[in-house]
C-alpha positions as a printed Julia matrix, in Angstrom:
66×3 Matrix{Float64}:
 -5.47   -8.58  25.28
 -1.69   -7.05  24.27
 -1.72   -3.56  24.85
 -0.01   -0.98  22.18
  1.92    0.31  24.81
  4.18   -1.28  27.57
  6.5     1.06  29.03
  5.18    4.43  27.48
  6.66    3.1   24.11
  4.77    1.69  21.16
  4.83   -1.6   20.59
  4.24   -1.16  16.99
  6.74    0.52  14.32
  5.23    3.37  12.78
  6.24    3.65   8.92
  8.29    6.56   9.25
 10.52    5.27  12.02
 10.72    2.27   9.87
 11.97    4.17   7.27
 14.25    6.06   9.85
 15.56    2.48  11.2
 16.36    1.14   7.8
 18.18    4.29   6.77
 20.53    4.13  10.31
 21.18    0.36   9.41
 22.25    1.56   6.1
 24.82    3.76   7.83
 26.11    0.99   9.51
 24.39    1.2   12.8
 24.3    -1.62  15.18
 20.14   -3.04  15.04
 20.52   -2.03  18.95
 22.31    1.97  18.13
 19.2     2.35  15.52
 16.62    1.44  17.92
 17.46    3.75  20.51
 18.1     6.31  18.08
 14.6     6.17  17.0
 13.25    5.64  20.42
 12.21    1.97  20.16
 13.18   -1.46  22.06
 15.15   -3.73  20.64
 12.29   -5.92  21.05
 10.0    -3.7   19.01
 12.31   -4.16  16.0
 12.2    -7.68  16.53
  9.13   -8.19  16.37
  8.41   -5.77  13.15
 11.28   -8.41  11.57
  9.37  -11.07  12.6
  5.67   -9.6   11.34
  7.49   -8.94   7.66
  9.04  -12.21   7.06
  5.61  -13.9    8.28
  3.97  -12.11   5.73
  6.71  -12.74   2.7
  6.0   -16.34   3.57
  2.62  -16.23   3.41
  2.39  -13.82  -0.07
  5.11  -16.52  -1.54
  2.58  -19.57  -0.46
 -0.4   -17.67  -1.9
  1.64  -17.12  -5.61
  3.0   -20.6   -5.63
 -0.57  -22.0   -4.9
 -2.35  -20.44  -7.94
C-alpha cells in the first residue's frame, strides 16, 4: 500500500498547489523550480501530470463510445 507521505512530503498535489504551480509555469519558471517553490518533489509533479493525462484519455474514450 502506498503511503501518502514520503520524507514528510505529500505525494498528492492539493488543488491550491496545482493552481500555484500552473501560475509559476506560466511565469516561465522551470518544472523543477516551480516544484521547489511550492514544496513538492518533481516526482509528485510528474505523477499529477500522468494522472491528468490518464483521466483525459479515459474521458475521450467515454465520449467516443457514445
